[in-house]
C-alpha positions in Angstrom: -5.2 -38.1 -67.5 -4.6 -34.5 -66.4 -1.4 -32.7 -67.1 -0.6 -32.6 -63.4 -0.2 -36.4 -63.4 2.0 -36.4 -66.6 5.1 -35.1 -64.9 5.1 -31.5 -66.3 7.2 -30.4 -63.3 9.9 -27.9 -64.1 11.9 -28.7 -61.0 13.7 -32.0 -61.5 16.1 -31.7 -58.6 13.4 -31.0 -56.0 12.4 -33.4 -53.3 9.6 -35.8 -54.2 6.2 -34.1 -54.0 7.5 -30.6 -54.0 7.1 -30.3 -57.8 3.6 -31.5 -57.5 2.9 -28.9 -54.8 4.4 -26.2 -56.9 2.2 -27.1 -59.9 -0.9 -27.2 -57.5 -0.1 -23.8 -56.3 0.3 -22.5 -59.8 -3.1 -24.1 -60.7 -4.8 -22.4 -57.7 -3.1 -19.0 -58.5 -4.3 -19.1 -62.1 -7.8 -20.0 -61.2 -8.0 -17.4 -58.5 -6.5 -14.7 -60.8 -9.1 -15.8 -63.5 -11.9 -15.0 -61.0 -10.4 -11.6 -60.2 -9.9 -10.9 -63.9 -13.5 -11.8 -64.7 -14.7 -9.3 -62.1 -12.3 -6.6 -63.2 -13.2 -7.0 -66.9 -16.9 -6.6 -66.0 -16.2 -3.4 -64.1 -13.9 -2.1 -66.8 -16.5 -2.8 -69.5 -19.3 -1.2 -67.5 -17.1 1.8 -67.0 -16.4 2.1 -70.7 -20.2 1.7 -71.5 -21.0 4.4 -69.0 -18.3 6.8 -70.4 -19.5 6.3 -74.0 -23.2 6.8 -73.1 -22.4 10.0 -71.1 -20.1 11.4 -73.8 -17.0 11.5 -71.6 -13.8 12.5 -73.3 -10.4 11.1 -72.5 -9.6 14.3 -70.6 -12.8 14.0 -68.6 -12.0 10.4 -67.7 -8.4 11.4 -66.7 -9.9 14.2 -64.6 -12.0 11.6 -62.7 -9.1 9.2 -62.2 -6.4 11.7 -61.2 -5.8 11.4 -57.5 -8.6 8.8 -57.1 -7.2 6.2 -54.7 -10.1 3.8 -55.5 -9.3 3.8 -59.2 -5.6 3.2 -58.5 -6.4 0.3 -56.1 -8.8 -1.2 -58.8 -6.1 -0.8 -61.5 -3.4 -2.3 -59.3 -5.6 -5.3 -58.5 -6.3 -5.7 -62.3 -2.6 -5.5 -63.1 -1.7 -8.0 -60.3 -4.3 -10.5 -61.6 -2.9 -10.1 -65.2 0.7 -10.5 -64.0 -0.2 -13.7 -62.2 -2.6 -15.2 -64.8 -0.9 -14.6 -68.1 2.6 -15.9 -67.3 1.2 -19.1 -65.8 -0.8 -19.7 -68.9 2.2 -18.9 -71.1 4.3 -21.4 -68.9 1.8 -24.1 -69.6 1.9 -23.4 -73.4 5.8 -23.5 -73.4 5.6 -26.8 -71.6 3.0 -28.4 -73.8 4.0 -27.0 -77.2 7.7 -26.6 -76.9 8.6 -29.3 -74.3 10.4 -26.6 -72.3 10.3 -28.0 -68.7 13.5 -26.9 -66.9 14.2 -24.2 -64.3 15.1 -21.7 -67.1 11.4 -21.7 -68.0 10.5 -20.7 -64.5 13.0 -17.9 -64.5 11.9 -16.5 -67.8 8.2 -16.7 -66.8 9.0 -15.1 -63.4 10.8 -12.2 -65.2 7.8 -11.8 -67.5 5.4 -11.7 -64.6 7.6 -9.1 -62.8 7.8 -7.0 -66.0 4.0 -7.1 -66.5 3.5 -6.1 -62.9 6.0 -3.2 -63.0 4.9 -1.8 -66.4 1.3 -2.1 -65.5 1.7 -0.3 -62.2 3.7 2.3 -64.0 0.8 2.9 -66.5 -1.7 3.0 -63.6 0.4 5.5 -61.7 0.7 7.7 -64.8 -3.1 7.8 -65.0 -3.4 8.4 -61.2 -0.9 11.2 -61.3 -1.9 12.7 -64.7 
């Protein structure tokens, strides 16, 4: 039986069915973010291979990313996918391994997702503005 059918809902006071809908949306979000991450990782690895084969230094790479809106947009998408994917996975681990299934878990995971997004965008902006 799948975990969706075992009552892993974190919202116990919700109307019947709303917890299942929430879990379904989390499942969809994690799978969609995984697809985006797969593409972003491939582009990132291809970029690293290109840089290594062409002898680019860190300074040369920063010179190419500074002010490059395309690089910033790519990085922002990468960070968004991470900020969606990782916390949902961590939430599932907390539910399965720790038995933590209340609303506090959702708040902690939401705060983690927000922190990942903010700090990731901050790093991307630093490279864009470097």
